[in-house]
TORFIVO-86425 format. One record per residue: x, y, z of N, C-alpha, C in turn; residue in three letters. Coordinates in pm, whole numbers, padded with zeros to 5 digits, always signed. Example, Ala and Ser with C-alpha at 12.3 -4.5 7.8 and 13.67 -1.06 7.14 Angstrom:
# residues 2
+01319-00569+00780+01230-00450+00780+01320-00330+00780ALA
+01285-00225+00708+01367-00106+00714+01290+00003+00787SER
END
This chain:
# residues 305
+01183+06951+10392+01195+06812+10416+01132+06767+10242MET
+01037+06790+10218+00950+06726+10138+01053+06785+10009LYS
+01084+06925+09991+01168+06959+09878+01289+06872+09852ALA
+01350+06857+09977+01482+06776+09968+01446+06631+09904THR
+01313+06572+09917+01286+06460+09889+01291+06457+09737ILE
+01222+06556+09693+01186+06602+09546+01294+06602+09458LYS
+01426+06676+09524+01536+06700+09466+01614+06575+09446MET
+01599+06500+09524+01687+06360+09527+01636+06258+09416ARG
+01516+06276+09381+01454+06212+09284+01469+06279+09154GLY
+01490+06406+09162+01503+06491+09029+01634+06463+08990PHE
+01769+06471+09082+01883+06452+09035+01939+06348+08959LEU
+01903+06209+08964+01922+06113+08917+01900+06121+08748PRO
+01747+06192+08735+01708+06230+08619+01772+06327+08501ILE
+01817+06425+08586+01886+06519+08520+02027+06445+08469VAL
+02101+06366+08577+02218+06330+08520+02185+06235+08423LEU
+02116+06140+08412+02070+06054+08312+02049+06126+08176SER
+01984+06214+08171+01943+06300+08061+02096+06369+08026LEU
+02148+06391+08103+02302+06469+08070+02378+06377+07986THR
+02402+06240+08045+02464+06144+08005+02421+06099+07860LEU
+02303+06097+07860+02235+06044+07730+02268+06181+07627PHE
+02265+06307+07640+02289+06404+07537+02453+06381+07496SER
+02528+06372+07634+02661+06389+07580+02705+06267+07484LEU
+02639+06138+07522+02655+06030+07441+02620+06052+07277SER
+02509+06107+07272+02437+06164+07135+02536+06233+07064TRP
+02581+06349+07132+02695+06438+07064+02810+06369+07034GLN
+02851+06254+07103+02964+06193+07076+02961+06116+06959ALA
+02868+06071+06929+02828+06007+06817+02804+06051+06720ASN
+02718+06193+06703+02700+06281+06603+02843+06344+06553ALA
+02900+06318+06451+03046+06346+06411+03044+06425+06279ARG
+03135+06515+06264+03136+06568+06135+03299+06528+06093ASP
+03341+06603+05986+03447+06562+05923+03621+06517+06028LEU
+03593+06613+06099+03719+06628+06193+03729+06511+06308ALA
+03602+06475+06334+03590+06382+06459+03610+06248+06385GLU
+03559+06240+06237+03559+06111+06194+03708+06083+06144ILE
+03782+06204+06103+03924+06151+06057+03990+06099+06199LYS
+03975+06182+06305+04034+06168+06436+04000+06007+06481LYS
+03869+05974+06482+03839+05818+06508+03887+05710+06381ALA
+03919+05766+06291+03969+05687+06178+03853+05589+06100GLY
+03722+05608+06108+03634+05488+06092+03528+05601+06016VAL
+03486+05534+05898+03353+05626+05871+03216+05517+05852LEU
+03106+05571+05928+02999+05463+05945+02913+05489+05825ARG
+02883+05383+05737+02801+05380+05650+02674+05330+05680HIS
+02529+05365+05690+02409+05327+05727+02361+05277+05610ILE
+02324+05163+05577+02267+05094+05443+02155+05026+05473GLY
+02056+05009+05385+01954+04928+05380+01928+04868+05266VAL
+01921+04715+05294+01932+04625+05174+01818+04658+05077SER
+01867+04689+04949+01792+04774+04870+01851+04762+04711TYR
+01749+04708+04625+01800+04697+04478+01930+04640+04472ALA
+01989+04721+04357+02179+04708+04364+02234+04782+04437ASN
+02177+04858+04504+02251+04977+04590+02313+04929+04710PHE
+02263+04831+04792+02319+04764+04892+02251+04635+04920VAL
+02326+04531+04938+02291+04398+04995+02407+04352+05079SER
+02316+04285+05173+02415+04198+05275+02361+04105+05336TYR
+02435+03977+05378+02395+03876+05451+02514+03824+05543TYR
+02472+03743+05637+02548+03684+05736+02595+03564+05677LYS
+02748+03559+05689+02822+03442+05630+02911+03397+05776GLN
+02862+03289+05853+02916+03283+05976+02897+03408+06061GLY
+03014+03474+06107+03032+03593+06203+03060+03694+06103ASP
+03064+03706+05974+03074+03785+05903+02964+03826+05800THR
+02974+03973+05826+02865+04038+05734+02888+04084+05595LEU
+02866+04007+05501+02898+04012+05349+02824+04117+05298VAL
+02887+04227+05224+02810+04341+05180+02852+04357+05027LYS
+02769+04389+04952+02784+04456+04817+02692+04548+04781SER
+02715+04606+04662+02609+04703+04553+02695+04837+04527GLY
+02627+04920+04477+02677+05057+04417+02715+05137+04537LEU
+02603+05142+04644+02669+05247+04760+02751+05175+04830ASP
+02774+05056+04867+02877+04981+04930+03022+05014+04874VAL
+03025+05006+04765+03163+05047+04654+03193+05207+04665ASP
+03066+05285+04654+03072+05432+04662+03152+05454+04780LEU
+03062+05425+04903+03123+05466+05011+03258+05424+05078ILE
+03274+05278+05051+03417+05245+05069+03516+05330+04996GLN
+03511+05356+04867+03589+05458+04801+03610+05597+04878GLY
+03497+05636+04924+03493+05776+05005+03565+05764+05140PHE
+03552+05629+05216+03637+05618+05289+03785+05631+05285ALA
+03820+05565+05155+03964+05546+05102+04008+05685+05097GLN
+03913+05749+05042+03942+05900+04976+03993+05967+05108TYR
+03904+05955+05229+03935+06031+05348+04053+05994+05430LEU
+04098+05871+05394+04213+05804+05456+04150+05736+05596GLY
+04053+05682+05588+04004+05597+05726+03951+05467+05693VAL
+03877+05387+05781+03864+05272+05759+03705+05287+05756LYS
+03639+05186+05673+03500+05162+05663+03419+05109+05754TYR
+03326+05128+05818+03206+05044+05852+03075+05047+05807GLN
+03016+04929+05827+02890+04927+05766+02745+04898+05887PHE
+02685+04998+05868+02567+04953+05987+02439+04913+05926VAL
+02402+04802+05936+02282+04783+05879+02151+04832+05926PRO
+02040+04869+05838+01955+04944+05896+01816+04910+05817ALA
+01705+04962+05842+01570+04955+05777+01521+05096+05714LYS
+01453+05101+05617+01398+05214+05588+01315+05323+05721PHE
+01262+05216+05804+01214+05287+05898+01273+05327+06039THR
+01403+05300+06039+01488+05341+06122+01607+05400+06090ASN
+01627+05409+05958+01772+05482+05901+01783+05604+05955MET
+01696+05679+05957+01690+05827+05966+01721+05853+06122LEU
+01636+05766+06200+01711+05784+06357+01876+05724+06396GLY
+01936+05648+06309+02028+05598+06332+02142+05686+06302LEU
+02087+05795+06195+02166+05897+06143+02166+06014+06246LEU
+02031+06068+06279+02016+06197+06333+02004+06169+06496THR
+01982+06069+06550+01937+06056+06704+01793+06055+06735GLY
+01709+06099+06634+01580+06095+06683+01495+06029+06561GLN
+01405+05945+06620+01323+05869+06516+01213+05944+06453ASN
+01173+05935+06332+01082+06031+06278+00975+05940+06202VAL
+00866+06014+06152+00772+05908+06084+00691+06023+06010ASN
+00670+05982+05891+00578+06084+05794+00445+06025+05767PHE
+00338+06093+05821+00200+06054+05810+00122+06084+05666ASP
+00234+06144+05589+00130+06180+05444+00112+06313+05433GLY
+00136+06408+05555+00129+06541+05535+00245+06590+05607LYS
+00292+06567+05710+00427+06613+05802+00505+06509+05849GLN
+00610+06597+05886+00717+06479+05974+00640+06482+06124VAL
+00645+06360+06170+00640+06344+06312+00764+06301+06396ILE
+00815+06383+06479+00921+06340+06556+00912+06236+06672TYR
+00980+06120+06665+00959+06043+06774+01055+06041+06904GLY
+01065+05933+06963+01202+05941+07080+01337+05949+07010GLU
+01445+05991+07120+01579+05992+07069+01621+05842+07076GLN
+01709+05831+06987+01776+05708+07003+01937+05716+06961THR
+02018+05605+07004+02167+05662+06990+02201+05675+06839PRO
+02294+05772+06796+02340+05783+06670+02423+05680+06648VAL
+02419+05573+06521+02516+05496+06501+02599+05501+06375GLN
+02548+05594+06296+02640+05614+06151+02676+05759+06109GLY
+02725+05783+06009+02781+05922+05962+02717+05966+05848ASP
+02657+05871+05776+02579+05886+05666+02479+05778+05613LEU
+02388+05803+05513+02306+05708+05474+02318+05714+05326ILE
+02375+05579+05276+02381+05563+05131+02288+05439+05075ALA
+02178+05438+05026+02108+05312+04988+02007+05359+04893SER
+02051+05409+04779+01943+05464+04661+01841+05553+04735GLY
+01879+05649+04830+01769+05709+04919+01710+05830+04820VAL
+01598+05835+04797+01528+05949+04705+01521+06075+04783THR
+01579+06198+04704+01551+06309+04765+01400+06347+04770LYS
+01334+06343+04907+01175+06329+04912+01183+06483+05009LEU
+01053+06571+04993+01066+06680+05054+01077+06674+05173ALA
+00995+06573+05238+01000+06563+05388+01126+06510+05474TRP
+01176+06406+05354+01334+06387+05405+01438+06508+05427ARG
+01397+06597+05335+01532+06721+05337+01497+06834+05441GLN
+01360+06816+05514+01335+06855+05655+01444+06807+05777GLU
+01482+06667+05742+01530+06599+05834+01699+06608+05820ILE
+01747+06574+05708+01863+06560+05654+01911+06661+05535VAL
+02046+06685+05513+02095+06741+05400+02151+06630+05286ASP
+02111+06626+05190+02171+06542+05076+02281+06592+04999PHE
+02362+06520+04951+02456+06546+04879+02414+06586+04726SER
+02491+06614+04644+02482+06622+04517+02401+06522+04456GLY
+02310+06516+04329+02222+06439+04278+02341+06307+04251ASP
+02325+06171+04269+02422+06084+04231+02348+05957+04117TYR
+02191+05968+04110+02145+05878+04043+01996+05918+04026PHE
+01954+05901+03927+01820+05953+03867+01732+05829+03914PRO
+01598+05895+03919+01452+05806+03967+01341+05875+03900SER
+01233+05795+03941+01117+05835+03922+01007+05686+03964ALA
+00891+05713+03974+00821+05624+04043+00740+05591+03924VAL
+00731+05447+03900+00620+05393+03781+00534+05294+03848TRP
+00421+05297+03770+00322+05176+03766+00371+05046+03702VAL
+00367+04945+03778+00405+04834+03714+00308+04742+03712ILE
+00260+04666+03616+00136+04562+03623+00191+04419+03556ALA
+00130+04331+03587+00169+04212+03541+00119+04190+03402ARG
+00175+04106+03308+00182+04116+03182+00009+04078+03140THR
-00047+03982+03225-00162+03895+03209-00295+04006+03243ASP
-00255+04145+03269-00368+04220+03293-00406+04299+03161THR
-00525+04343+03171-00578+04416+03031-00524+04571+03049ASP
-00458+04609+03141-00376+04720+03147-00263+04740+03025LEU
-00270+04845+02979-00191+04870+02852-00089+05003+02887GLN
+00037+04986+02856+00106+05098+02903+00080+05211+02802PRO
+00088+05358+02864+00030+05445+02776+00135+05513+02666ILE
+00091+05585+02601+00187+05632+02475+00230+05763+02538GLN
+00347+05784+02545+00411+05909+02604+00380+06013+02520PRO
+00341+06121+02558+00282+06241+02521+00418+06348+02482SER
+00518+06325+02548+00633+06416+02560+00614+06506+02680GLY
+00540+06499+02758+00509+06567+02889+00481+06491+03006SER
+00564+06477+03100+00569+06392+03219+00428+06443+03277ILE
+00388+06545+03309+00293+06581+03380+00151+06524+03308ALA
+00143+06531+03199+00034+06456+03097+00047+06320+03085GLU
+00153+06254+03084+00174+06096+03118+00114+06049+03257ASP
+00148+06165+03345+00097+06107+03496-00038+06101+03485ILE
-00108+06213+03419-00243+06210+03419-00301+06088+03360ILE
-00258+06071+03249-00327+05915+03182-00302+05824+03270GLN
-00183+05796+03338-00145+05660+03432-00259+05663+03533VAL
-00297+05796+03600-00386+05788+03690-00513+05761+03648LYS
-00556+05780+03536-00692+05745+03476-00704+05624+03461SER
-00613+05536+03442-00603+05398+03423-00610+05316+03557LEU
-00595+05359+03664-00574+05281+03779-00705+05283+03865ILE
-00806+05349+03834-00919+05351+03895-00978+05221+03927ASN
-01000+05196+04055-01074+05069+04103-00975+04955+04081LYS
-00830+04973+04032-00738+04885+04032-00664+04837+04169ARG
-00630+04739+04211-00566+04709+04316-00415+04727+04304ASP
-00358+04818+04382-00209+04854+04355-00137+04855+04489ILE
-00028+04796+04485+00051+04789+04622+00145+04907+04607LEU
+00172+04956+04754+00235+05071+04774+00308+05050+04905ALA
+00397+05152+04955+00458+05119+05076+00493+05253+05149MET
+00453+05258+05235+00465+05385+05351+00607+05416+05401LYS
+00648+05531+05406+00775+05589+05452+00878+05551+05349GLN
+00848+05544+05222+00939+05511+05109+00898+05600+04993THR
+00973+05594+04882+00936+05668+04777+00806+05632+04714CYS
+00775+05504+04744+00640+05444+04697+00530+05477+04807LEU
+00525+05564+04894+00418+05627+04941+00301+05695+04870ASP
+00212+05649+04870+00086+05665+04794+00020+05822+04824PRO
+00078+05892+04946+00059+06004+04967+00155+06110+04900ASP
+00254+06092+04850+00324+06149+04817+00294+06193+04654LEU
+00181+06119+04573+00151+06123+04479-00006+06167+04438TYR
-00074+06164+04587-00209+06173+04582-00287+06082+04525ASN
-00240+05959+04545-00294+05816+04462-00425+05826+04529LEU
-00469+05844+04622-00608+05813+04695-00743+05883+04600GLN
-00716+06002+04520-00777+06072+04433-00803+06000+04321ALA
-00729+05891+04282-00773+05816+04153-00850+05728+04167THR
-00903+05678+04272-00975+05590+04295-00923+05453+04307GLY
-00814+05435+04288-00738+05296+04314-00745+05221+04482ALA
-00766+05074+04423-00757+05038+04570-00627+05007+04629ASN
-00574+05089+04703-00438+05075+04768-00430+04971+04864ILE
-00329+04883+04836-00268+04781+04931-00147+04798+04967ILE
-00157+04769+05117-00028+04798+05207+00029+04663+05241PHE
+00157+04626+05201+00199+04493+05239+00228+04483+05376PRO
+00258+04369+05423+00294+04352+05581+00433+04423+05598PRO
+00458+04467+05715+00575+04557+05766+00742+04481+05715ASN
+00721+04321+05710+00829+04286+05679+00877+04291+05555VAL
+00814+04306+05455+00782+04293+05328+00907+04427+05311ARG
+01028+04397+05176+01106+04492+05157+01057+04536+05001LYS
+01134+04657+04981+01093+04698+04822+01104+04619+04736LEU
+01232+04531+04755+01240+04418+04620+01153+04336+04602ASN
+01050+04317+04713+00946+04219+04704+00830+04254+04642GLU
+00799+04354+04587+00677+04424+04572+00640+04346+04453MET
+00743+04323+04338+00709+04245+04200+00707+04115+04228VAL
+00737+04012+04329+00717+03898+04351+00555+03878+04387PRO
+00529+04003+04483+00373+03977+04530+00299+04000+04443ALA
+00301+04090+04321+00198+04093+04211+00209+03977+04130ILE
+00318+03920+04124+00343+03791+04025+00258+03682+04098LEU
+00265+03656+04228+00169+03563+04287+00032+03599+04328LYS
-00008+03710+04283-00165+03762+04298-00198+03863+04426GLY
-00097+03908+04497-00131+03981+04595-00215+04127+04513ASP
-00166+04150+04407-00246+04275+04362-00220+04266+04192ALA
-00291+04373+04154-00266+04370+03973-00158+04419+03970GLU
-00118+04524+04043-00022+04655+03984+00056+04677+04101THR
+00176+04756+04113+00255+04803+04199+00301+04963+04177THR
+00338+05011+04267+00425+05110+04243+00583+05059+04250LEU
+00648+05127+04182+00804+05081+04167+00881+05184+04132LEU
+01022+05183+04175+01093+05302+04129+01224+05278+04027ASP
+01243+05343+03953+01340+05311+03838+01447+05202+03876VAL
+01539+05194+03967+01633+05117+04007+01565+04970+04007SER
+01470+04985+04099+01407+04826+04117+01352+04788+04015ASP
+01273+04878+03902+01216+04839+03790+01309+04781+03691THR
+01436+04831+03675+01528+04785+03571+01580+04639+03598LEU
+01567+04612+03721+01619+04500+03795+01522+04401+03752ILE
+01390+04440+03788+01276+04346+03774+01273+04313+03653ALA
+01277+04385+03535+01274+04371+03395+01346+04252+03347LEU
+01477+04263+03413+01598+04170+03370+01539+04010+03470GLN
+01497+04057+03571+01472+03925+03636+01371+03815+03605LYS
+01260+03889+03571+01116+03851+03505+01082+03905+03381TRP
+01205+03862+03294+01147+03903+03141+01007+03862+03085PRO
+00935+03912+03039+00786+03882+02971+00690+03858+03089GLY
+00694+03891+03203+00593+03851+03314+00563+04014+03358GLU
+00629+04134+03365+00564+04259+03407+00609+04346+03290ILE
+00526+04470+03301+00515+04558+03189+00515+04701+03279LYS
+00554+04799+03209+00552+04940+03272+00443+05004+03217VAL
+00359+05052+03313+00255+05104+03262+00249+05272+03211ILE
+00330+05320+03321+00385+05507+03269+00423+05517+03428GLY
+00459+05674+03406+00496+05737+03505+00385+05787+03649PRO
+00413+05766+03778+00306+05833+03868+00379+05935+03962ILE
+00504+05972+03918+00583+06056+03980+00640+06158+03875SER
+00702+06276+03892+00795+06349+03829+00939+06291+03846GLU
+01002+06320+03753+01160+06283+03785+01216+06329+03905GLU
+01265+06215+03971+01327+06239+04100+01493+06199+04077GLN
+01545+06259+04191+01714+06211+04208+01706+06141+04366THR
+01850+06081+04335+01884+06021+04470+02022+06081+04520MET
+02034+06097+04642+02153+06139+04719+02209+06070+04843GLY
+02318+06092+04874+02354+06028+05030+02315+06147+05109VAL
+02274+06113+05232+02224+06169+05327+02301+06217+05448ALA
+02312+06328+05490+02402+06384+05601+02327+06418+05718PHE
+02355+06444+05863+02301+06518+05944+02325+06662+05882ARG
+02228+06730+05944+02254+06887+05906+02376+06934+05978LYS
+02421+06863+06110+02527+06912+06182+02653+06849+06118HIS
+02650+06799+05977+02799+06753+05936+02823+06800+05794SER
+02835+06957+05800+02811+07015+05655+02975+06996+05634PRO
+03073+06956+05667+03232+06941+05623+03218+06805+05557GLU
+03151+06708+05622+03151+06579+05578+03075+06567+05429LEU
+02974+06636+05422+02873+06663+05303+02982+06722+05200ARG
+03049+06816+05219+03108+06898+05120+03228+06773+05058GLU
+03265+06721+05174+03389+06659+05119+03335+06546+05059ALA
+03227+06480+05047+03168+06391+04986+03119+06445+04842PHE
+03058+06562+04833+03047+06608+04708+03168+06650+04647ASN
+03279+06655+04681+03399+06674+04586+03460+06565+04559ARG
+03454+06442+04647+03467+06299+04604+03393+06276+04485TYR
+03240+06289+04491+03144+06234+04377+03197+06347+04248LEU
+03229+06472+04258+03282+06505+04155+03404+06485+04094LYS
+03502+06440+04167+03616+06391+04122+03617+06260+04024GLU
+03526+06153+04103+03504+06022+04021+03424+06022+03915ILE
+03316+06141+03909+03247+06143+03781+03324+06218+03683ARG
+03432+06292+03703+03510+06362+03616+03587+06263+03548ALA
+03655+06148+03642+03765+06046+03568+03691+05926+03530ASP
+03567+05906+03547+03521+05792+03469+03481+05688+03604GLY
+03557+05679+03702+03545+05594+03802+03387+05567+03844ARG
+03306+05672+03838+03166+05645+03885+03089+05570+03786TYR
+03105+05616+03643+03042+05567+03507+03061+05406+03531TYR
+03176+05379+03592+03235+05221+03571+03133+05141+03698GLN
+03134+05235+03785+03046+05168+03926+02894+05134+03864LEU
+02829+05260+03799+02721+05227+03765+02697+05124+03661VAL
+02787+05122+03570+02774+05018+03472+02789+04871+03506GLU
+02856+04860+03638+02853+04718+03702+02752+04672+03763LYS
+02680+04779+03823+02536+04739+03898+02422+04772+03807TYR
+02407+04864+03698+02290+04921+03640+02333+04960+03504TYR
+02381+04858+03430+02408+04876+03298+02277+04917+03204PRO
+02166+04882+03228+02051+04902+03155+02005+05064+03175ALA
+02073+05118+03283+02031+05256+03329+02054+05372+03214VAL
+02175+05346+03154+02186+05432+03050+02123+05441+02915PHE
+02030+05324+02913+01937+05337+02816+01830+05428+02824ASP
+01803+05481+02959+01702+05540+02979+01722+05677+03031TYR
+01874+05679+03100+01921+05801+03147+02070+05848+03123TYR
+02100+05817+02991+02229+05820+02952+02295+05969+02967GLY
+02208+06069+02959+02254+06207+02980+02282+06269+03103ASP
+02201+06187+03227+02243+06222+03353+02383+06162+03403PHE
+02421+06084+03338+02586+06028+03359+02704+06086+03266PHE
+02646+06126+03174+02754+06210+03075+02758+06362+03093ASN
+02677+06413+03205+02680+06554+03231+02810+06582+03309ASP
END
């Protein structure tokens, strides 16, 4: 009798887990399933000029390099485009079905969550810990992380040595005991660059702050300096001319890519073919010029290859 009672309590749990697993599998699609469904779901985080969105009545208005890029990819596949808003803290979970966290040393896997998208395109830097979780497309945008300061500070930009490794050493020597803003779970995570060893006073902003709010934060006095990647720096230099200066690099050169589930190899291969095609015929150059005209002054060779 006791065994029967236990089984009755156990069966609903098994059924629930089975239904959740089937639901997860139904939403985790590769190219064939996407074409059959007729919709490509783009997970995007509001970031720099890659993705921007806002509500206008009941309509979600979207723009940015990655919005144009993935809309073009959907057209290339012959399917409709659907945008899925996300945050850097949950975007990987929306893609893979399992929440993750990086504690500075390793990936920590959290609870399962429903899959809501087919790819992530939001100026996502190819970090080693992210590559444990997803597969990236070919490189489509250059990046690096720099130290940015207000112009009223006594910190001065380094003289480039011709070696990025040497330049990083110079920059790290300058930020000892300086207040510097950083952000976990992003390319601005200080653990990625061993920033603690510099003696800098690392300040983490509130969780609600976005990457594009780092410069406004130092301008209002939250800190003297901040970490910032190439794309955000180019925008900030145009938006706040004469108010900030680039001290120098804190990372080696990095690249960005579109992220795919490891179980969606055919979709990833299709995107790489599409990217190769639009780079060859000049359409991608035009997209980049539309959103990041200044990047060619720094990384012209990347887009001419």
